[in-house]
Each structure stands twice: as structure tokens, then as C-alpha cells.
N, C-alpha and C positions, 0 to 999 in steps of 0.2 A: 407049962413054962413057955412054950411058944405062944400060947394064948395071952399070957401076960406081956410078953414082948410086943406082940401085935397091938395090944391095947395101949401099951406105953407109946408105941410109935404113932398111933393115931392122935394121942393127946399132944405129943411133941409137934406134930404138923399143925394141929389146931392152934397151939400156942404161937408158933412161928407166924401164922397168918395174922393172928391178932396183933403181934408185935409189928408186923409190916404195915398193917393198917394204921397203927398208932403213929409210927414214924412218918408215914405219908401225911397224916393229919397235922403232925407237928411241922413238917416242911411247908405245908400249905399255909399254916398259921404264920410261920416265919416270913414266907414270901408276902403274905398279906400285910404283915407288920412292917416289912421293909417298904412296901408300896405306900402304906399309910404314912410312914415316916417321910418318904420323898414328897408326897402330896402336902404333908404338913409343913415341910421345909419350904416348898415353893410358895405355899400360902403365906408362911411367915415372911418370906422374902418380899412377896408382893406387899404385904402389910408394912414391912420396913420401908419399902420404896415409897409407898404412899405417905408414910409418916415423915420421910426425909426428902422433901422437894428441893430442886436446884435453887440456889440463891439468885434472884433477878439482878441484872446489871443496872446500877443506879449511879447517880452523882457524877464525879469526874470521869469514871470509866465509861459511862454511857455517852458523855460528850466526846470523849476521845474516840470511841467507836464511830460516832456520827461524823466527826471531822475526817477520820480516815476514809469513811464511805464516800464522802462528797469531795475529797481532795486527792488523796493518795491513789485510790483506785482509778478515778478518771485520768489522773496524771500518767499513771502507768499505761493505761489503755491508749492515751494520746501519744505517749512516747513510742509504744509498739507500732501504732499506725504510721507515725512520722518516720521512724526508722525504716519500716517496710517500704514506704513510698520513695524514700531517698535511695534505697538499694535498687528499687525498680526503675529509678531514673525519671520519676513522674514530675511534671510541673516545669516551671521555668526559674532561672536564677533571679534573685531579688536584690542583689547588691548592685551598686552603681558601676562597678568594674568587675570584669571576669578575667580569668587566666587565659593565656594564649601562648602558643609556641611560635615565635618569630625567628625564622632561620635557625631553628634548633635551640634558641635561647628562650628562657622563661620571660614572659611579658604579661602585662595586663592591658586591657582595652575597654572601651565603652560597652556597656550592656544595653543593647537596643530594647530590651524588655523590662528595664528597670522600673519605668513609671506604670507598668501594669498593676503594681500594688495600689496605685492611687487613681487610675483612670481605666475605663474599659479597654481591653487590648486593641480594639480596632481604631481607637482614637488616642492612644498613648503618645505622649510627646517624647522626643529623642534628643540625645546629645549629638553634637557634631562629632564625627569620628575622630578618635585619638588612639594611639597605641604607644606604649612606653616600656622600656626594660624594667624588670622587677628590681634589679640591682642598679641603683643610680650610678651612672658613669662618673668617673673622677672629673672634677672641674665643672660639674653641672649644678646649677641653682634651679630648683624645681618650685614653680608657682602654680597653685590651683586657683582659678577664678570661679566663684560660686554666685549663683543668682538665677534670674528668670530670663525672659526674652530680651530685655534691654541689655543685660550683661552678656547674653549670647551674641548680640550684634544684629538682631532683626532690624531691618529686612534683609541684610546681606552680611552674614557672619564673617566673610572674608575681610571686612573692614571694621571689626569690633574693636573696642578699646584694648582688649587683651592682645590683639595682633599688633596694634600700634605701640603698645607698651613694650612688646618684645623687640620691635624694630629699634625703638629708642634705647633700650638697655643694651642691645647687641652693638649698637653704634658706639656707645660710651665705654663698653667693656668687651672689646672684640676677642679677648682671650678666654672669656667665660661663656659656657653654653647655658643660655637661659631657656629652660624648658617650661613654657607656659601652657598649661592644659586647661581648656575651658570645659568645666563640668557644669555648665549652665544650660537650661532648657526652658521652653515656653510654658506658661500657665501654672508654674509651681510657686510655692511660697515657703516660709521658713520651716514649716513642719516637714516638708520634703527635703529642703536643703540641709537640715540637720542630719538626716540619714546619709546624704551624699558626703557631707563633711566627715562623718564617722568612717566611711569607707575610704575616702581619700587620705585620711590620717594614717592609714596602714602603709602608705606608699612613699615614705621618706620625704614628706613635704618640707620645704624651707619657709614657705610663705603662703597664706591664704589671702585673697582679695575678695571681699564680699560687697556686691552691689545688688541690694535686695530691698523690696518693700512695696512694689506696685500691686502685687497680687494677694496681699494678706487678707483682704475681705472676700475676693472672688475665687481664690484658690482653694484647694482641698481643706476642709474643716474650717472654712471661713464663714462669715455671717451672710454673705451674698453668693454662695457657691451653688452650682448645680450638681456638684459631685458629693463627696462624703460630707454630711452636714456638721455644723458647729456643735461642740459640746462644751459645757462650762468647765468640765474636768480635763485638764491637760494630761493627767495620768491615764485617764480612760482613752484619750486619743492615742497616746503613745502605746498603750497596751494593744489597741486595735491595729496600729501600724506594725507592731512586733508580731502579732498573730498572723497578719497578712503575709509575712515573710516565710511562713511555714508551708510545707507541702500539704498538710492536712487542711489548712484553710483554703488553699487553692482547690483541693478536691471538693470541699464543701461548696465553695462558690460555683464550681462547674456543675455540681449536682443541682444546686438551686436554679441555675440557668435552665437546665433541662426540665426542671419542674415548672418553669414559667415565671420564676421570681425575677425581680429587678427590671420589670418592664418600663419603669420610669427613668432608668439610667440612660443617658444620652448614648446613642449608637453612631452618631454622625458628628464629626467635628465641624462646627459652624462658627468657630472663632468667637469674637466678643458678642455676636448676635445671640449666643446661647443664654446670655445672662439678662436679657431684656426684662424678664419677669421677676428678677431678683434685686429689686431696688432697696437700698438701705439708706435711711436718712441719718443726718449727722448726729441727731440726739438719740439714736437707737441704742438702748442699753447693751445690746450684743456687741457693739463696737468696743466697749470697755474690756470685754473678754478677749476680743481679738488683739487688742494692744497688750494685754497681760501675757497672752500666749506668745506674741511676737518677742516681747522682752525676754521671756524665759528661754525661748529657742535661740535667740542671739547670744545670750549668756552661755548657753550650753555649746553653741558652735565655737565660741571663744574658748571655753574650757577644753573642748576637743582639740583645738589647735595647740593649746598650751601643753596638754599631755603628750602630744606628738613631738614636742620640741620646736614647733614652727611658730613664726610670728603671724600676726593677722592684722589686716587693714579693713576697717569698716568704712563704707562710703554712704553719705546721705544720698537721697534719690531725688533728682531734679525732674521737673515736668514742664510741659509747654503751657504757659499761662496765657499768653497774648493771642495765640493763633489756634487754640483748640478750645472750643466752647464746651460747656457741660454736655454730657451724653443724655441726661434725663433730669427733670426737675419735679418736685412734689411740693404742694402747699403744706403749711404747718398744720399740725393736728388741731382739731377744735374750731377750724375756720367755718363760720356759718355761711349759708347760701347767700345771705344778704351781703356779708363781707366779701365773699368770693366775687359776686357780681360787681360790687364797687371797685374791687381790686382790678378786675378784668377791664373795666371801663377806663380807669386811670392808666393802666399799663398800655392799653392800645393807643391812648392819646400820646404816650411817650414814644411808642413805636412810630407813629405818624410824624411826630416832630423829628425823630432821628432820621427817617427816610428823606425828610425835606431838608436835612442838613442843619436844622436848628438844634444843636446839641445842648445849648443852655436850657431851653424849654424842655427838652427830652429828659435831662437830668432832674429838673424840678418835678416832672411827672413821676419819674421812676422812684425818686425819694419819697414822694407822697404815697406811692403804692407800698413802699417798704414799711411805712408806718402801720399799714394794715397787716402785711405779711412779708417779713424779711427773710423767709426761709427758702424762697424760690430761686434756684441757682441761676437760671437764665436771666433773671432780673439784674443780678450783680454783674453778669458778663456784659450785658447791654450798657450798664453804667460804666464799666471799665472802658468799653469802646468809645463812649461819649467823652469821658474824661481824657482819654488819650488824644482824641481829635481836638480837644480844647487845650492841650498842652499841660494839663494837670496830672503829671505822670505819677506822683506819689499816690494820689487818690485812685488813679487807674490801677496801680499795682495792688492796692488794698482790695479793690473791687474784684480784680482777677483772682486773687487768692481766695476771697470769699466764695466766688463761683466754683472754684475747685473743691473747697471744703464742703459745700452744700450739694455737689453733684451726687445724685443718688445711685448712679452706676459707677462704683468706686474703683476705677481702673488706674487711678493715679495716687501715689503715696501722698497722704495728707500731712499737715503740720505735726500732728501727734506721732505719726510713724517716724518722722525724722527726729523728733525729740527723743524717742526711744533709742534710736541709733546713736545719737550724741551721748545719751546717758550711759549706754553700755560701753562705748569706747572712751568716754571721758575719764581722765585721771588714771588711766591704766597703761600709760606709755612705758613705765618701768617694767611692766609685766609682758611686754611684747605686743601690746595692742595699740593701734594707731587709728586716727580718724582723718578721712578726706572729706571735707565739707563741700560736696559737689554742688549743693544748692547755692551756697555762698559764692563758689567759684563761677557758676553759670550766671548768677546775678551780676557779678562784677564784669563779666564779658558780654553782657546783653545791653541793648539800647535802653537807657533809663532804668536799668536794673530789673527788667521784665523779660524773661526768656521767651523766645518764640521760634518762628520757623528758621531763624538763622542757625539754630542748633538742633532742631528736631525735625523728624520726618512727619510726624503727626502728634499724638498726645504724649508719648513717653519715649519712643524709640529714637535714638540719636542718629543724626546724619554724620557725615565724615568729620565735619568741623566739631560737632559735639563729642564724638568719640575721641578726637585728637585732644580736646580740652580736658576730658576726663582722664585720659592716659597720662597726660602731662602732669596733672595734679597728683595722680597716684605715684608717678615716677619720683616726685619730690619727697614723698614719704618712704618709698622703697629705698632710696639712696641713704636715708638716715638710719636704716636698720640692717643694711647689708653687712655681712660679716667681713672681718679684716682680710680674709683670703680673697674676697671679691674686690673690695675697694682698693686693694694694693695693685690691682691690674687695670685700674681706670686710666684712660688716656689723659695725658696732660692737656690742660685747656688750650695750649698753643697748637696742639695737633688734633685734639678731639673736638675743640670748639664747644659752643653751646648746644642745648638740646636741639635735635632735628626739628626743622620747621614743618608746618603742615604740608607744604608743597613737596618737601623732601620725603616725608613719609608716604605721600600719595604716589610718588615716583617709585619708591621701593616696593610698594604693595600693588602697583599697577592699577591704581585708581584713576580711571580715564573717562573720556566722554561716553564711551560705549557702556561702561559700568554705571555711570550716572543715569544714563537713559533707562537701563534695565531696572535699576532701583526705583526710579520714579514711576515706571510702569507697574512694578510690584506694589508700591504704596497706593497708587491710584486704584488698581483693580482688586487687590486683596484686602484693602482697608477702606479707603475713602468712599468707594462705591457700594460698600456693604453697611447694613445696620450694625451698630447704632450710630455710625458716623453720618448716615443719611438723615438722622434726626437732629443733628447739630444746627445751631443758628449759623446763618451765613454760609450754608453748605454749598449752595449754587455758586456763590462768589469764589469759594475755595476751589471747586472743581474747575471753574473757568481758568483760574490761575495755573492750575496743574496742567491743563490741556495746552495752554500757551507755552509753558515751560517744556513740555514734551515736544511740541512742534519745533521749537528752537533747537533742542538737543538732537532730534531726528534729522533735521536738515543739515546738521554739522557732520553727520556720519556718512561722508562720501566714501566711495570705494578706496580712494587714496588714503583717507584717514584710517579706515579699517585695516588696510594693509600695513600702515605704520604701527597701529596698535598691536597687530599680530607680531610684528618684528620686536616690539617692546616686550611682549610676553616671552618670546623665544630667548631674549637676552636675560630676562629676569629668571627664567627657569634654569638657564645655564649657570647663572650666578648662585642660585639656591635650588638645586635639583630636588631636595627633600621637602620643599614646600608644596604640598599637594593642592593647596588652595589656588596657587598660580596655574597649575595644570587644569584644575576644574574650570576656572574661568576661561582659559585658553581653548579648552575642548569645546565649551559651549559656543564661543565665538566661531570656531571652525565649523561646527555643525549647523548652527542656526543662521549665521550671517554670511560666512564665506563659502558655505555649501561644500566643504571639503570633508566628507564623512570618513574617508580613509585616514586622514591625518588626525581627525577627532578620535577615531577608534584607537590609534596608537597612544594618544594621551591617556585615554581611559584605561588601557592595558597597563600603562605605567602606574596609574593610581591603584589598580588592583594589586600590584606588587607592593606598593607602599602601605595599603590598607587591606590586607587579605581577609581580615575579619569582618569588613563592612559590606553591606549589601548595596550601598549607593553607587559606587563606581561600576559594579557588575550590572546593575539595572540600566544605567546610562549606556554602558557598552553594548548590552543586549539590544537596546533600542536602535543604536546606530548600526549594529551588525544586521539586524532584521531589515533595515532600510537598504543595506548593501546586498541583500539576498543570501547572506551567510547564515542560514536558518539553523543548521546543526549547532554551530558554536553559540549562537544567540540562545537557543533552547538550553544548552548546557549551563550558561550563566544564569538564566532565569530559574532553573531548578536549584542552583546554588543559592540564589536570592531567597527562595522559599524555604530552604533549610535554615537560613539565618533569621529570616523574618516571615513566618508563615501567614501573617496577616496582610501581606503586601497585595493590595488590590491591583496595583499597576502591573506587578509581575504576572498575575493571572490574566490580565487583559492582553498583554503582549504574547503570553503563551497561547492564549486563545486565538490571536491573530495568526500565529505560526501554524496552528492546527487548521485554521480556516484556509490558509494559503495552500496547504497540502491536501485539502479536500476531506479532512478528518472532522466532519461536522459534529459528530457526537461529542468528541473531545473538546471541540471549540465551544459547544453549547455549555458543557460542564464548567469550563474555565470562565466564560463570560458570566455565567450564573453566579459563580463564586465571587467574582469581582464586584458585582452589584450587591451581593449580600454583605460583603465587607465594607463597601462604600456605596450606600444607597443613593447617592446623587451623582454617580459616575455615568454621565450622559453618553460618553463615547462607547462604553460597554453596553449600555442599553441599545444604542443604535446597531452595534454589531450583532448583538444577541438577536434582535428582531430580524436582521437580515439573514442570519443563519437559520432561524426557525422558519422563515419564509421559504428558503431554499429546500428545507426538509418537508415542505408541504404542510406546515403547521401555522397557517395564516392567522387563525384565531388567537393562538398563543402569542404570536408576534404583535398583534394589535394590543393585547393585554400588557405586553412588555413596554410598548411605547407609552401607553396610558400611565403605567406605573412610574416610568421615568419622568413623565411630565408632572407628576405629583411633587417630585423633588426639584425639578427644573422646568417650571412652566414657561420660561422665556427662552428655551432652547429651540432655535429655528429648525435645526436638522431633525429633531425628534418630531416636530409638527409636520415637517415635509414627509418624512418616512411614514408617519401614521397616515397622512393623506394618500400616499401611494398605495399602502396596504388596503385602506378602505375602498379606494377606487377599484382595486383588483377584485374586491368582494361585491362590486356593483353598488356600493353605498356612496353614490356620487355626490349627494348633497353634503354629507359629513366630510367626504374627501376634500371637496372644494373649500369648506370652512377651514380645515386644517392647513391647506396650502396657502390660503389667504393670510392666516395667522402667522405662518412661517415668513411670508413676504413682508408682513407688517413689522415683524421683529428684526428682520435683516433685509431691508429694501435694496441693498446693493449686491445681493447674492445673484450671480449669473446663473448658478445651477438651479436655485429655487425658481427663478423666472422661466428657465427652460422647461422644468418639470410642469409648472403651472400652465404654460402655453401648450405643451403636448397634451395635457389632460383636457384642456378646454377644446382643442381641435378634435380630439377623440370623441368628446361628448357631443360636439356639433355634428360629427359624422353619424353617430348613433341616433341623435335626434332627427 
């Protein structure tokens, strides 16, 4: 029994082992099956994936994606950069006016950096300072004057037609405050003025007066410009102007400058001389584009005025026909060498007859030359002079006009420019648009209908008589559009009388012999003695006339006369203390001629209070204070100037002189170096920089500074003299003597140069 049990037990164990192995095998098979199933599913999934590929983007979806990629994404990136730069305070304001707090009240004032959008910052032109409350005071009629240098009043804005217009209006409507703001500046044209008009339209204007057209060819985007070149697409020009108003564009421009781009952009303001290589003939197809752009811009200026609720007066633009010869002449295209030689021979015969006083024969020869080539501007001006001498004034007038039209340096508004002005203004009186035909008005008030030096300083800038005539013509149109609340306050004829005479206006604005002399000096030195005026026909004759005029004016300025003029200024300022132009003129008289620097400083301090946003009175005040030895206050004002206008080379120069006076030679060197970098022809800064470097024992660098200065001002006697002294100190006696003699040849009346030369020669004789 036990044996059976044991046997049974052994069989049972053996069976259990077999069952265990069978179950393990089954589990392995199940695991393998599950693994195989997973692998199979993955393989099937891959197969399915390969079989169902993504649908490619085509058709309009593809184009939409491309459009988003090239527009929306860059726009978002641009917006991000722009916002970031604005938050960081990067760049400069680009509007014509900027906000300012005046005595705790909101005001707006001129933006000294506005034209940086159109010119390099170091040569950007500026408005004359103005500041006005944001909220127009009750009883105020606000007028904006728009235009370029002629509208501004160059050469002396204190006597611009805008200033004369204000005097006339105030006399006739004494209970009305006429706020006339000149938003005009030099070298600009209608592309720039449109931007100014848009900004001024935000400031509750009642009237715009536009005197514009001389710079359409030579200004920005013109056919003869040295700045931003002409484009046939006005939309493209305006897009570029708009982009330049962004901080991003300013950043890109600065980065390009660092990379060396823009080397051909002018860095030195040389006036009209800058355009000598940009001659444009009257038949140049590009002029058609200029005229089209001009008309579109004027129409948009007019539209801007209308949207603001203001009226607008457009003026045609007059020019000096009789006493301003063409600046440059070119022969017609296709003229052969044989024809050119024949033309030259006949033309020279005409010149000889003219010089001999035989104007009839001269005209005959000039007309014969015109049959070969009638496109030469100087030919027509000579014809005009001869006809005038013969008393054939209508022929003279036609010839003078032809000379202006054919002038290839187009600084004067031509006939087509004035036709555009008439077209834009014509027939729109009901819409608040008026025309002052200044060309017609000037012709009516000129001998034989030919405007000349009676009304002009040179080619386009008006003298006091010209500004008076223009102001009077504008007044006649202003009075026709004044609102009832203004006209109801007009003085009755019995008490108010007629329009102020020219003499009465001169008295109220303190236009006197001293100012006439200063204006004549400015015209002579800044204009007539510089190219392209030096290239004009009869230039020597004109210079002689100016020198004679200056001699007479100078002789009249006796100490007694100057004292009387000073008294007139004091009375005028007492009558109108807010007129900063009166203080400006009076301060200059005190400082330059009466040698009363203390009184001049007081006038400049008053101007600083009137124009706290402007750098100009601070700069003049600092100059006077430095002369008085008040260096701390002078330095304080100079630093304020540089905060307002960081490109002021003059401020760096005077700051350098203060450092030099205090023996701070390193700081003086830095300031003078910055001054000549900002203004490469700043001869005074070169001289002082060379002197400081010499004191620091850097004679070689001082010599290099003098030589660099002479590249820009080869006729500066003091630079030659200082260079001679430096070379003599290095033992380079032959070179030194050459420079000293050059200095004396330039300025033979200089006592100092003669003293230096004599001392050098005596020292050389001792050594020899």
C-alpha cells in the first residue's frame, strides 16, 4: 500500500512538472505573439503613413502663404523694432514742430532737427525760432508762412514779408492779435513744405501763405539736386519721406554710416556752390517730372489747408531779371565743332562791339550767333543789356526772361513754375484759395516792367522794398478772406488811414542805416563773393557797385548815429517787449559796434526767457559771457546748446576755448576736434586746435591740422601764418618762409603777420 502511494506520488510530481513546462511554453508563445502583433501594427502604421502623404499647399493657399511671408511677418518685425526704439527714446523727432512746456502751459515750437530727414544732420537747415500756445488764445488770428529762403526773409529774416505783413495787419486791426509764424527755411522745396503744412495744420491755423518755387529743381528730389535724387514716381518719393520719419530708418541710416555708406553725401554746407556740377538744361525731360511733382504737392498743400479749416494764399515767385545774369550756360545738344567755332567767333565780335558801346552792332552779332545756337543763356542776357541801353525795353524784357529760362543752374522759378502756381490757385476762390501774382506786381512796380536791384538783394532774395511790396500785395488778399469777427474790429479810414507806408514799416521794425549796412555786408560776403555768383557776367562791375554802396553806408554810421539807433531800439522794445527780433538786433549792435557786452548779455538773457527752447540766444549769450570772463555761466549755456543741438560746431568751439583758458588742454583738444569734424571748414577751430597741440608738445600733429584746414580754406591767412611758425619751430625754415609770405600776400595789411615774418627773418639772419 505504501509502495503504491509512493509510486502514485512520483507520477503526480512528474505530471505537475510537465504541466508547468507546458504553461511556460504557452506564456512564451503568447508573449511572442503579442510582440509579433506590436511589430506588425507598427509596420502597418508605417505602411499606412507611406501610403497617406500630406497634401502639398498649392493654388491660392500657396500665394497667401507667400504674401504673409513677405508682408505680414516683416511688418510685424518692423513694428516690434519701431516700438522698441521709441520706448528706448532712440533717434530724433521728425515733425516740423515739437511740444514744449512754457510757463507750465502746453506749447509747440520749432524743431531744430526737422530737416535731418532731408539733409545730413551737420548741414540741415533750420526755421527761425518760434513758440506758441497749443490752445489758440481768444482774439487771435493765426497765419503760417510756408516756403524757402525767400519766404524766410534771407539775408535778414527780421525784415521778411511776414514781419511786414504783421505790422500792416496790426496797424489796421489793433484789437486783433495776429500771430504770424514763419515755418520757412532755406534750400527746401514743395516735397518738404508739404510735410511742414501737414504738421502746421494740427495747430488751429486760420490762414496759410505760400511763397514757394525757386528750389524745385535743386532741392531734395529735384532734377538738379545734390541731395536725395529725383524719382519719376511721386508715390515712391513720399514713401521714402514717410519711412525716414521712423526710428527704424534712423537706426538703419546710422548703421550704414558706420559701415562707410553715403560717402558721396555732402558733409559741408557750401551754399549754391554745391550745385555747380548739377546743371539742367531747359529741354531736359526730367523737368517735366519736376513740374508734375510740384503741381501735385501744391494741390496737396491746398487740400491740407482745407481739411484744417484754414484759407490759403498762393503767391507766384518773382526773380531778378535785369541785374542778375545766368549762373551757367550750355550749348544746345548736337552742336558740331565747326558750328561751335563759328558761334564763338560771332559771339566774341558781339562782345567787342558791346564793350565799345556800339550796342546796335553788338545786337546784330548776337542775333547772328543765336541762329546757330539760341540755347546759350549768357547770349540772351547780353542781348537784354544791349536792348536796354538802346531803349528797346520790351525786347530787353523778353531777352532777360529767356536768359533766366535757359540758365542751367536753376535757382530761380521759371515761367512754368509760376504757371503751375496760377493753375492750382486759379478758380478756387470759393474754396478758400487765393492767388497773389507777385510776378505781375513786381513788374508793375519796376522800371519798364523789368524787376532788378530796386527790389532784390541778388537773384531771388528780396530787399526791404521787395518785401514791403509783397507784403502789401498779400495784405490785399488777406483782407478779402478775414472772418467777420476780425473785420468788425477794423479801424475806420478816418482814424486808421491807408496801409502803412514803407517808411512807416521801416520805423516800426527798426530798419535803419546800421541794418542796411549789415545786410549789404552779408550779401556781398556770403553770396556775391562766392561761386556761382563769381561766374556771372558783369560780376566785377557788380562788386564795385556794392563796395561803393558799403563805403557810403559805413561813412554814415558815426558814433552819434549809432547812439541814436540804440535809442530807437530801446523805444521799440519798450513798445513791443515780446518782439525778440528787436532784442536780437539791438544786442548785436551793443556787442559788435557799441562794445557794451554787459548790456548785450542782458538782451540775450531776455531772449532766453522768450525762447527757452532755442539754442540761438544761449549760444550768443555764451559768446558774450566768455568775453566778459564769466566762464562758468558761459559753459552752462554751451552745454544747454549741445543738448538742444548736438551738431553745433560753434558751441564746441567756444567750449574748447573755455577749456583752453583754464589750461584743460585735453578737453580743449577734444572740443576743437569735434568742431572741425562737424564743420570741416571751421578755420578758427583749426587754428586753436593747432595751438593747443603745439602746447602739448605735439608739433607734428599741429602741422597736420594746419595743412588739413588749408585744404578747406586755402586763402586763410592766419592758418598759413600759424603753419609757418610751427614749421619754423621744427627747423624747416624754407617751408616756414613760404607759408609766411603766402599769409602776407593774402592779407597784406595784417600788422601781426608782418611782425611774425620780421621776427622770423631776423632770427634766421642771426642763425645764418
